[in-house]
TORKOLMI-387077 format. One record per residue (C-alpha): residue number from 1; residue in one letter; x, y, z. Coordinates in steps of 0.1 Angstrom, whole numbers, plus 5000, padded with zeros to 4 digits. Example, Ala and Ser with C-alpha at 12.3 -4.5 7.8 and 13.67 -1.06 7.14 Angstrom:
! TORKOLMI-387077
{k = 1, r = a, X = 5123, Y = 4955, Z = 5078}
{k = 2, r = s, X = 5137, Y = 4989, Z = 5071}
! end
This chain:
! TORKOLMI-387077
{k = 1, r = m, X = 5000, Y = 5000, Z = 5000}
{k = 2, r = k, X = 5028, Y = 5024, Z = 5009}
{k = 3, r = s, X = 5046, Y = 5020, Z = 4974}
{k = 4, r = s, X = 5012, Y = 5025, Z = 4956}
{k = 5, r = r, X = 5008, Y = 5058, Z = 4974}
{k = 6, r = r, X = 5044, Y = 5069, Z = 4967}
{k = 7, r = t, X = 5042, Y = 5063, Z = 4929}
{k = 8, r = p, X = 5014, Y = 5089, Z = 4923}
{k = 9, r = r, X = 5031, Y = 5113, Z = 4945}
{k = 10, r = f, X = 5065, Y = 5107, Z = 4927}
{k = 11, r = f, X = 5048, Y = 5114, Z = 4893}
{k = 12, r = s, X = 5030, Y = 5145, Z = 4907}
{k = 13, r = i, X = 5062, Y = 5160, Z = 4918}
{k = 14, r = t, X = 5081, Y = 5151, Z = 4887}
{k = 15, r = f, X = 5052, Y = 5166, Z = 4866}
{k = 16, r = r, X = 5053, Y = 5197, Z = 4887}
{k = 17, r = m, X = 5091, Y = 5201, Z = 4882}
{k = 18, r = l, X = 5087, Y = 5196, Z = 4843}
{k = 19, r = l, X = 5060, Y = 5224, Z = 4844}
{k = 20, r = i, X = 5085, Y = 5248, Z = 4864}
{k = 21, r = l, X = 5113, Y = 5240, Z = 4840}
{k = 22, r = t, X = 5093, Y = 5247, Z = 4809}
{k = 23, r = s, X = 5078, Y = 5278, Z = 4823}
{k = 24, r = c, X = 5114, Y = 5291, Z = 4830}
{k = 25, r = a, X = 5123, Y = 5284, Z = 4795}
{k = 26, r = m, X = 5093, Y = 5304, Z = 4784}
{k = 27, r = l, X = 5101, Y = 5333, Z = 4807}
{k = 28, r = l, X = 5137, Y = 5335, Z = 4794}
{k = 29, r = s, X = 5123, Y = 5336, Z = 4758}
{k = 30, r = y, X = 5102, Y = 5365, Z = 4768}
{k = 31, r = v, X = 5131, Y = 5386, Z = 4783}
{k = 32, r = s, X = 5154, Y = 5377, Z = 4755}
{k = 33, r = v, X = 5142, Y = 5407, Z = 4735}
{k = 34, r = y, X = 5155, Y = 5431, Z = 4760}
{k = 35, r = i, X = 5190, Y = 5417, Z = 4766}
{k = 36, r = n, X = 5220, Y = 5424, Z = 4745}
{k = 37, r = p, X = 5234, Y = 5390, Z = 4736}
{k = 38, r = s, X = 5269, Y = 5404, Z = 4738}
{k = 39, r = l, X = 5262, Y = 5411, Z = 4776}
{k = 40, r = f, X = 5243, Y = 5378, Z = 4782}
{k = 41, r = a, X = 5237, Y = 5352, Z = 4754}
{k = 42, r = l, X = 5217, Y = 5326, Z = 4772}
{k = 43, r = p, X = 5182, Y = 5340, Z = 4767}
{k = 44, r = m, X = 5188, Y = 5345, Z = 4729}
{k = 45, r = f, X = 5186, Y = 5305, Z = 4726}
{k = 46, r = f, X = 5153, Y = 5304, Z = 4743}
{k = 47, r = g, X = 5140, Y = 5333, Z = 4721}
{k = 48, r = l, X = 5149, Y = 5315, Z = 4689}
{k = 49, r = f, X = 5129, Y = 5284, Z = 4700}
{k = 50, r = f, X = 5099, Y = 5306, Z = 4712}
{k = 51, r = i, X = 5072, Y = 5286, Z = 4692}
{k = 52, r = p, X = 5084, Y = 5251, Z = 4702}
{k = 53, r = i, X = 5087, Y = 5262, Z = 4739}
{k = 54, r = a, X = 5052, Y = 5278, Z = 4737}
{k = 55, r = f, X = 5039, Y = 5245, Z = 4721}
{k = 56, r = i, X = 5054, Y = 5223, Z = 4749}
{k = 57, r = n, X = 5038, Y = 5246, Z = 4775}
{k = 58, r = l, X = 5004, Y = 5244, Z = 4758}
{k = 59, r = s, X = 5007, Y = 5206, Z = 4756}
{k = 60, r = l, X = 5016, Y = 5203, Z = 4793}
{k = 61, r = l, X = 4988, Y = 5227, Z = 4802}
{k = 62, r = t, X = 4963, Y = 5203, Z = 4783}
{k = 63, r = v, X = 4977, Y = 5174, Z = 4802}
{k = 64, r = a, X = 4974, Y = 5192, Z = 4835}
{k = 65, r = l, X = 4938, Y = 5202, Z = 4828}
{k = 66, r = v, X = 4927, Y = 5166, Z = 4816}
{k = 67, r = k, X = 4943, Y = 5151, Z = 4847}
{k = 68, r = g, X = 4928, Y = 5177, Z = 4869}
{k = 69, r = s, X = 4962, Y = 5188, Z = 4883}
{k = 70, r = r, X = 4965, Y = 5216, Z = 4907}
{k = 71, r = s, X = 4996, Y = 5227, Z = 4890}
{k = 72, r = a, X = 4978, Y = 5238, Z = 4858}
{k = 73, r = w, X = 4981, Y = 5274, Z = 4868}
{k = 74, r = i, X = 5017, Y = 5272, Z = 4862}
{k = 75, r = p, X = 5018, Y = 5269, Z = 4824}
{k = 76, r = l, X = 4986, Y = 5289, Z = 4822}
{k = 77, r = i, X = 5000, Y = 5321, Z = 4837}
{k = 78, r = t, X = 5034, Y = 5315, Z = 4818}
{k = 79, r = l, X = 5015, Y = 5314, Z = 4785}
{k = 80, r = l, X = 4994, Y = 5346, Z = 4790}
{k = 81, r = p, X = 5023, Y = 5370, Z = 4780}
{k = 82, r = a, X = 5027, Y = 5350, Z = 4747}
{k = 83, r = l, X = 4993, Y = 5364, Z = 4735}
{k = 84, r = l, X = 5014, Y = 5398, Z = 4732}
{k = 85, r = f, X = 5037, Y = 5382, Z = 4708}
{k = 86, r = a, X = 5011, Y = 5359, Z = 4688}
{k = 87, r = e, X = 5003, Y = 5385, Z = 4661}
{k = 88, r = s, X = 5041, Y = 5385, Z = 4652}
{k = 89, r = f, X = 5036, Y = 5350, Z = 4639}
{k = 90, r = f, X = 5000, Y = 5346, Z = 4629}
{k = 91, r = k, X = 4972, Y = 5370, Z = 4623}
{k = 92, r = i, X = 4935, Y = 5366, Z = 4611}
{k = 93, r = g, X = 4940, Y = 5401, Z = 4595}
{k = 94, r = n, X = 4918, Y = 5429, Z = 4583}
{k = 95, r = g, X = 4925, Y = 5423, Z = 4545}
{k = 96, r = e, X = 4935, Y = 5452, Z = 4522}
{k = 97, r = r, X = 4922, Y = 5486, Z = 4528}
{k = 98, r = q, X = 4927, Y = 5518, Z = 4510}
{k = 99, r = n, X = 4907, Y = 5549, Z = 4506}
{k = 100, r = e, X = 4910, Y = 5580, Z = 4485}
{k = 101, r = t, X = 4931, Y = 5600, Z = 4510}
{k = 102, r = e, X = 4958, Y = 5573, Z = 4513}
{k = 103, r = k, X = 4990, Y = 5576, Z = 4494}
{k = 104, r = g, X = 5001, Y = 5539, Z = 4488}
{k = 105, r = l, X = 5037, Y = 5531, Z = 4484}
{k = 106, r = k, X = 5044, Y = 5494, Z = 4474}
{k = 107, r = i, X = 5077, Y = 5479, Z = 4486}
{k = 108, r = e, X = 5091, Y = 5445, Z = 4483}
{k = 109, r = s, X = 5121, Y = 5430, Z = 4502}
{k = 110, r = y, X = 5135, Y = 5398, Z = 4489}
{k = 111, r = n, X = 5165, Y = 5376, Z = 4498}
{k = 112, r = v, X = 5170, Y = 5359, Z = 4464}
{k = 113, r = g, X = 5196, Y = 5335, Z = 4478}
{k = 114, r = m, X = 5221, Y = 5345, Z = 4450}
{k = 115, r = f, X = 5195, Y = 5328, Z = 4425}
{k = 116, r = a, X = 5209, Y = 5295, Z = 4437}
{k = 117, r = s, X = 5184, Y = 5284, Z = 4465}
{k = 118, r = s, X = 5154, Y = 5277, Z = 4443}
{k = 119, r = q, X = 5130, Y = 5251, Z = 4457}
{k = 120, r = n, X = 5121, Y = 5238, Z = 4423}
{k = 121, r = g, X = 5156, Y = 5233, Z = 4409}
{k = 122, r = q, X = 5158, Y = 5261, Z = 4386}
{k = 123, r = t, X = 5193, Y = 5272, Z = 4372}
{k = 124, r = r, X = 5205, Y = 5307, Z = 4383}
{k = 125, r = e, X = 5195, Y = 5321, Z = 4349}
{k = 126, r = e, X = 5159, Y = 5306, Z = 4351}
{k = 127, r = c, X = 5156, Y = 5317, Z = 4387}
{k = 128, r = c, X = 5167, Y = 5353, Z = 4378}
{k = 129, r = r, X = 5143, Y = 5356, Z = 4348}
{k = 130, r = q, X = 5114, Y = 5343, Z = 4369}
{k = 131, r = i, X = 5121, Y = 5367, Z = 4397}
{k = 132, r = a, X = 5122, Y = 5394, Z = 4372}
{k = 133, r = g, X = 5087, Y = 5382, Z = 4359}
{k = 134, r = h, X = 5075, Y = 5382, Z = 4395}
{k = 135, r = l, X = 5083, Y = 5417, Z = 4400}
{k = 136, r = k, X = 5067, Y = 5428, Z = 4368}
{k = 137, r = e, X = 5036, Y = 5411, Z = 4380}
{k = 138, r = e, X = 5036, Y = 5425, Z = 4415}
{k = 139, r = n, X = 5047, Y = 5459, Z = 4403}
{k = 140, r = p, X = 5063, Y = 5473, Z = 4435}
{k = 141, r = a, X = 5076, Y = 5508, Z = 4434}
{k = 142, r = i, X = 5107, Y = 5500, Z = 4455}
{k = 143, r = v, X = 5126, Y = 5467, Z = 4456}
{k = 144, r = c, X = 5152, Y = 5457, Z = 4483}
{k = 145, r = f, X = 5173, Y = 5427, Z = 4473}
{k = 146, r = q, X = 5195, Y = 5408, Z = 4495}
{k = 147, r = e, X = 5221, Y = 5382, Z = 4482}
{k = 148, r = f, X = 5216, Y = 5396, Z = 4447}
{k = 149, r = y, X = 5241, Y = 5378, Z = 4423}
{k = 150, r = v, X = 5253, Y = 5390, Z = 4390}
{k = 151, r = a, X = 5284, Y = 5382, Z = 4366}
{k = 152, r = d, X = 5296, Y = 5418, Z = 4366}
{k = 153, r = y, X = 5283, Y = 5455, Z = 4372}
{k = 154, r = l, X = 5270, Y = 5458, Z = 4337}
{k = 155, r = e, X = 5245, Y = 5429, Z = 4343}
{k = 156, r = c, X = 5237, Y = 5446, Z = 4375}
{k = 157, r = d, X = 5229, Y = 5481, Z = 4359}
{k = 158, r = s, X = 5210, Y = 5464, Z = 4331}
{k = 159, r = f, X = 5186, Y = 5443, Z = 4353}
{k = 160, r = l, X = 5150, Y = 5456, Z = 4348}
{k = 161, r = a, X = 5167, Y = 5490, Z = 4339}
{k = 162, r = a, X = 5134, Y = 5501, Z = 4320}
{k = 163, r = e, X = 5111, Y = 5493, Z = 4350}
{k = 164, r = y, X = 5134, Y = 5507, Z = 4376}
{k = 165, r = p, X = 5156, Y = 5535, Z = 4363}
{k = 166, r = y, X = 5171, Y = 5543, Z = 4397}
{k = 167, r = r, X = 5192, Y = 5520, Z = 4417}
{k = 168, r = y, X = 5219, Y = 5517, Z = 4444}
{k = 169, r = y, X = 5240, Y = 5488, Z = 4453}
{k = 170, r = r, X = 5270, Y = 5476, Z = 4472}
{k = 171, r = l, X = 5283, Y = 5442, Z = 4459}
{k = 172, r = f, X = 5312, Y = 5419, Z = 4470}
{k = 173, r = k, X = 5332, Y = 5396, Z = 4449}
{k = 174, r = t, X = 5327, Y = 5358, Z = 4451}
{k = 175, r = r, X = 5355, Y = 5333, Z = 4447}
{k = 176, r = d, X = 5346, Y = 5329, Z = 4410}
{k = 177, r = s, X = 5349, Y = 5367, Z = 4405}
{k = 178, r = h, X = 5312, Y = 5373, Z = 4404}
{k = 179, r = l, X = 5292, Y = 5397, Z = 4425}
{k = 180, r = f, X = 5267, Y = 5395, Z = 4453}
{k = 181, r = g, X = 5252, Y = 5419, Z = 4479}
{k = 182, r = n, X = 5223, Y = 5443, Z = 4485}
{k = 183, r = m, X = 5206, Y = 5464, Z = 4460}
{k = 184, r = i, X = 5177, Y = 5489, Z = 4460}
{k = 185, r = l, X = 5157, Y = 5494, Z = 4428}
{k = 186, r = s, X = 5134, Y = 5524, Z = 4426}
{k = 187, r = r, X = 5110, Y = 5542, Z = 4404}
{k = 188, r = c, X = 5117, Y = 5572, Z = 4424}
{k = 189, r = p, X = 5148, Y = 5594, Z = 4420}
{k = 190, r = i, X = 5176, Y = 5586, Z = 4445}
{k = 191, r = v, X = 5189, Y = 5619, Z = 4460}
{k = 192, r = k, X = 5214, Y = 5604, Z = 4484}
{k = 193, r = s, X = 5226, Y = 5569, Z = 4491}
{k = 194, r = g, X = 5253, Y = 5552, Z = 4513}
{k = 195, r = s, X = 5263, Y = 5518, Z = 4527}
{k = 196, r = i, X = 5270, Y = 5504, Z = 4561}
{k = 197, r = t, X = 5296, Y = 5475, Z = 4563}
{k = 198, r = f, X = 5306, Y = 5454, Z = 4592}
{k = 199, r = p, X = 5340, Y = 5439, Z = 4602}
{k = 200, r = s, X = 5350, Y = 5406, Z = 4588}
{k = 201, r = s, X = 5315, Y = 5401, Z = 4572}
{k = 202, r = t, X = 5299, Y = 5403, Z = 4537}
{k = 203, r = n, X = 5267, Y = 5412, Z = 4554}
{k = 204, r = l, X = 5257, Y = 5448, Z = 4552}
{k = 205, r = s, X = 5232, Y = 5475, Z = 4552}
{k = 206, r = i, X = 5225, Y = 5500, Z = 4524}
{k = 207, r = f, X = 5203, Y = 5530, Z = 4524}
{k = 208, r = a, X = 5188, Y = 5554, Z = 4498}
{k = 209, r = d, X = 5169, Y = 5587, Z = 4502}
{k = 210, r = l, X = 5140, Y = 5586, Z = 4477}
{k = 211, r = k, X = 5121, Y = 5617, Z = 4463}
{k = 212, r = i, X = 5086, Y = 5606, Z = 4462}
{k = 213, r = g, X = 5064, Y = 5634, Z = 4450}
{k = 214, r = d, X = 5070, Y = 5664, Z = 4474}
{k = 215, r = d, X = 5082, Y = 5639, Z = 4502}
{k = 216, r = t, X = 5117, Y = 5623, Z = 4508}
{k = 217, r = i, X = 5117, Y = 5589, Z = 4525}
{k = 218, r = r, X = 5149, Y = 5569, Z = 4536}
{k = 219, r = i, X = 5149, Y = 5532, Z = 4529}
{k = 220, r = y, X = 5173, Y = 5509, Z = 4546}
{k = 221, r = n, X = 5181, Y = 5475, Z = 4531}
{k = 222, r = n, X = 5196, Y = 5452, Z = 4555}
{k = 223, r = h, X = 5212, Y = 5417, Z = 4554}
{k = 224, r = l, X = 5223, Y = 5409, Z = 4590}
{k = 225, r = e, X = 5246, Y = 5381, Z = 4601}
{k = 226, r = s, X = 5231, Y = 5346, Z = 4596}
{k = 227, r = y, X = 5236, Y = 5316, Z = 4618}
{k = 228, r = n, X = 5250, Y = 5295, Z = 4588}
{k = 229, r = i, X = 5236, Y = 5264, Z = 4604}
{k = 230, r = s, X = 5208, Y = 5243, Z = 4587}
{k = 231, r = f, X = 5181, Y = 5227, Z = 4607}
{k = 232, r = t, X = 5193, Y = 5194, Z = 4593}
{k = 233, r = s, X = 5227, Y = 5199, Z = 4609}
{k = 234, r = i, X = 5212, Y = 5210, Z = 4642}
{k = 235, r = i, X = 5192, Y = 5176, Z = 4645}
{k = 236, r = k, X = 5224, Y = 5156, Z = 4634}
{k = 237, r = k, X = 5245, Y = 5174, Z = 4662}
{k = 238, r = w, X = 5222, Y = 5162, Z = 4689}
{k = 239, r = a, X = 5242, Y = 5130, Z = 4688}
{k = 240, r = g, X = 5273, Y = 5145, Z = 4703}
{k = 241, r = s, X = 5277, Y = 5167, Z = 4733}
{k = 242, r = q, X = 5310, Y = 5183, Z = 4719}
{k = 243, r = q, X = 5292, Y = 5191, Z = 4686}
{k = 244, r = l, X = 5264, Y = 5208, Z = 4706}
{k = 245, r = i, X = 5289, Y = 5229, Z = 4724}
{k = 246, r = e, X = 5305, Y = 5240, Z = 4692}
{k = 247, r = m, X = 5272, Y = 5248, Z = 4676}
{k = 248, r = h, X = 5262, Y = 5268, Z = 4708}
{k = 249, r = e, X = 5294, Y = 5288, Z = 4706}
{k = 250, r = k, X = 5289, Y = 5295, Z = 4668}
{k = 251, r = m, X = 5253, Y = 5307, Z = 4673}
{k = 252, r = k, X = 5264, Y = 5328, Z = 4702}
{k = 253, r = g, X = 5292, Y = 5343, Z = 4681}
{k = 254, r = t, X = 5269, Y = 5352, Z = 4651}
{k = 255, r = t, X = 5242, Y = 5366, Z = 4674}
{k = 256, r = i, X = 5266, Y = 5389, Z = 4692}
{k = 257, r = k, X = 5278, Y = 5400, Z = 4657}
{k = 258, r = r, X = 5241, Y = 5407, Z = 4647}
{k = 259, r = s, X = 5234, Y = 5428, Z = 4678}
{k = 260, r = d, X = 5265, Y = 5449, Z = 4672}
{k = 261, r = q, X = 5254, Y = 5454, Z = 4635}
{k = 262, r = v, X = 5220, Y = 5465, Z = 4647}
{k = 263, r = n, X = 5235, Y = 5491, Z = 4672}
{k = 264, r = t, X = 5256, Y = 5503, Z = 4642}
{k = 265, r = i, X = 5225, Y = 5507, Z = 4618}
{k = 266, r = l, X = 5205, Y = 5525, Z = 4647}
{k = 267, r = e, X = 5234, Y = 5550, Z = 4648}
{k = 268, r = n, X = 5231, Y = 5557, Z = 4613}
{k = 269, r = i, X = 5194, Y = 5560, Z = 4613}
{k = 270, r = e, X = 5195, Y = 5587, Z = 4640}
{k = 271, r = s, X = 5214, Y = 5610, Z = 4614}
{k = 272, r = s, X = 5185, Y = 5609, Z = 4590}
{k = 273, r = r, X = 5164, Y = 5640, Z = 4585}
{k = 274, r = h, X = 5138, Y = 5620, Z = 4568}
{k = 275, r = p, X = 5111, Y = 5592, Z = 4578}
{k = 276, r = v, X = 5129, Y = 5559, Z = 4578}
{k = 277, r = i, X = 5116, Y = 5525, Z = 4564}
{k = 278, r = i, X = 5137, Y = 5494, Z = 4574}
{k = 279, r = c, X = 5135, Y = 5464, Z = 4551}
{k = 280, r = g, X = 5155, Y = 5432, Z = 4548}
{k = 281, r = d, X = 5166, Y = 5398, Z = 4560}
{k = 282, r = f, X = 5173, Y = 5403, Z = 4599}
{k = 283, r = n, X = 5180, Y = 5366, Z = 4602}
{k = 284, r = d, X = 5162, Y = 5367, Z = 4637}
{k = 285, r = t, X = 5127, Y = 5360, Z = 4648}
{k = 286, r = p, X = 5103, Y = 5386, Z = 4663}
{k = 287, r = i, X = 5113, Y = 5372, Z = 4697}
{k = 288, r = s, X = 5149, Y = 5386, Z = 4696}
{k = 289, r = y, X = 5170, Y = 5415, Z = 4706}
{k = 290, r = t, X = 5175, Y = 5423, Z = 4668}
{k = 291, r = y, X = 5139, Y = 5427, Z = 4660}
{k = 292, r = h, X = 5131, Y = 5444, Z = 4692}
{k = 293, r = k, X = 5156, Y = 5471, Z = 4687}
{k = 294, r = l, X = 5150, Y = 5478, Z = 4650}
{k = 295, r = a, X = 5112, Y = 5477, Z = 4655}
{k = 296, r = h, X = 5111, Y = 5500, Z = 4686}
{k = 297, r = g, X = 5090, Y = 5530, Z = 4677}
{k = 298, r = r, X = 5080, Y = 5516, Z = 4645}
{k = 299, r = k, X = 5052, Y = 5497, Z = 4628}
{k = 300, r = d, X = 5055, Y = 5461, Z = 4614}
{k = 301, r = s, X = 5038, Y = 5458, Z = 4581}
{k = 302, r = f, X = 5027, Y = 5423, Z = 4590}
{k = 303, r = r, X = 5013, Y = 5432, Z = 4623}
{k = 304, r = e, X = 4996, Y = 5463, Z = 4607}
{k = 305, r = a, X = 4980, Y = 5447, Z = 4576}
{k = 306, r = g, X = 4990, Y = 5410, Z = 4572}
{k = 307, r = k, X = 4969, Y = 5379, Z = 4578}
{k = 308, r = g, X = 4977, Y = 5341, Z = 4580}
{k = 309, r = f, X = 5012, Y = 5329, Z = 4588}
{k = 310, r = a, X = 5041, Y = 5354, Z = 4587}
{k = 311, r = a, X = 5068, Y = 5329, Z = 4581}
{k = 312, r = t, X = 5093, Y = 5341, Z = 4555}
{k = 313, r = f, X = 5120, Y = 5312, Z = 4556}
{k = 314, r = a, X = 5108, Y = 5285, Z = 4533}
{k = 315, r = p, X = 5126, Y = 5255, Z = 4548}
{k = 316, r = a, X = 5109, Y = 5262, Z = 4582}
{k = 317, r = w, X = 5075, Y = 5275, Z = 4570}
{k = 318, r = p, X = 5053, Y = 5282, Z = 4589}
{k = 319, r = l, X = 5073, Y = 5288, Z = 4619}
{k = 320, r = l, X = 5103, Y = 5310, Z = 4609}
{k = 321, r = r, X = 5099, Y = 5346, Z = 4603}
{k = 322, r = i, X = 5131, Y = 5365, Z = 4596}
{k = 323, r = d, X = 5123, Y = 5391, Z = 4568}
{k = 324, r = y, X = 5105, Y = 5424, Z = 4576}
{k = 325, r = i, X = 5094, Y = 5457, Z = 4565}
{k = 326, r = l, X = 5092, Y = 5483, Z = 4592}
{k = 327, r = f, X = 5079, Y = 5519, Z = 4591}
{k = 328, r = p, X = 5073, Y = 5550, Z = 4610}
{k = 329, r = k, X = 5044, Y = 5552, Z = 4633}
{k = 330, r = q, X = 5028, Y = 5580, Z = 4616}
{k = 331, r = f, X = 5024, Y = 5559, Z = 4585}
{k = 332, r = h, X = 4997, Y = 5532, Z = 4580}
{k = 333, r = g, X = 5000, Y = 5499, Z = 4565}
{k = 334, r = i, X = 4976, Y = 5492, Z = 4537}
{k = 335, r = s, X = 4984, Y = 5455, Z = 4528}
{k = 336, r = h, X = 5011, Y = 5429, Z = 4534}
{k = 337, r = t, X = 5017, Y = 5397, Z = 4517}
{k = 338, r = t, X = 5045, Y = 5369, Z = 4515}
{k = 339, r = p, X = 5039, Y = 5350, Z = 4482}
{k = 340, r = r, X = 5052, Y = 5315, Z = 4483}
{k = 341, r = t, X = 5071, Y = 5318, Z = 4451}
{k = 342, r = g, X = 5095, Y = 5289, Z = 4454}
{k = 343, r = l, X = 5123, Y = 5308, Z = 4439}
{k = 344, r = s, X = 5145, Y = 5311, Z = 4470}
{k = 345, r = d, X = 5147, Y = 5298, Z = 4503}
{k = 346, r = h, X = 5131, Y = 5330, Z = 4515}
{k = 347, r = y, X = 5095, Y = 5343, Z = 4505}
{k = 348, r = p, X = 5094, Y = 5378, Z = 4493}
{k = 349, r = v, X = 5078, Y = 5404, Z = 4516}
{k = 350, r = i, X = 5056, Y = 5429, Z = 4500}
{k = 351, r = a, X = 5038, Y = 5458, Z = 4517}
{k = 352, r = e, X = 5019, Y = 5487, Z = 4507}
{k = 353, r = i, X = 5023, Y = 5517, Z = 4530}
{k = 354, r = d, X = 5002, Y = 5550, Z = 4533}
{k = 355, r = y, X = 5029, Y = 5577, Z = 4538}
{k = 356, r = n, X = 5005, Y = 5607, Z = 4540}
{k = 357, r = n, X = 5023, Y = 5622, Z = 4569}
{k = 358, r = a, X = 5058, Y = 5620, Z = 4555}
{k = 359, r = t, X = 5079, Y = 5651, Z = 4559}
! end
């Protein structure tokens, strides 16, 4: 009789400890957005896996409720703040909306993966041609490319030259002497431009001041440091503790680099006399220091005008959102879409923004 009483008590204590541990993981993911990884990196890992951690807590809450556990309040209270972040990943949405007083500016941000990461097996030439066709169909006024790839500068200048007469780019040489980097295409005149490079990195940020009617708006096109670790390799590395430690250190290093890059970009943004729109591949989720710093005081096009899943990284759809368009609070989001083109390992982010209050 004594052993039968101890067994349920043992499982009850073990279950409660599990609830506490997963709740602590959830709390660390919440605070990760406020902590610079260069000062303390641990919370960053929990922020990266926010959705799986939230799912585990939700599953444990369900088990606790079914079993009638008194400890159900632990995951319940822990999950409440997650509601504040939910619309960064999924949104029912309000649909497109535009009235006569709105001045719509259509912008597309697209990491094209050097035209070599197509999900359908196209060659670089086929992929480039299809992306050009995609742009003609979507017809954005401004395009921000990351990982744009060309054989030479002449090819870069001639790409959709009739549709986009104004452009600014900063490119690096590849090992085969080709070029890749960031490019801004525009139908509006560029009155000023510049680039922000980072030490020991081919990631960068470029910006352009665009004359749009009587207004001038600055666009930042960012490609921030990536983890350079595939999800397949993460799974494989669970086999060895030493490999996990090495992966942890690599992710920590790239996250610190990214936080330093963000701070450098924000310093540059402060010098702008014009309203700023921030686009690009941040290589970080909405539950991150990177996103929190860049989105502070700005609106997110998905949260403003999107619907459905917000994910932009194709191999991890619908979980991973790392590409964004952010704009000033005095602007309004008209629409936001992420077409599943299959032409890159990223999906394009397309937003139409009302800039009525630009100065």
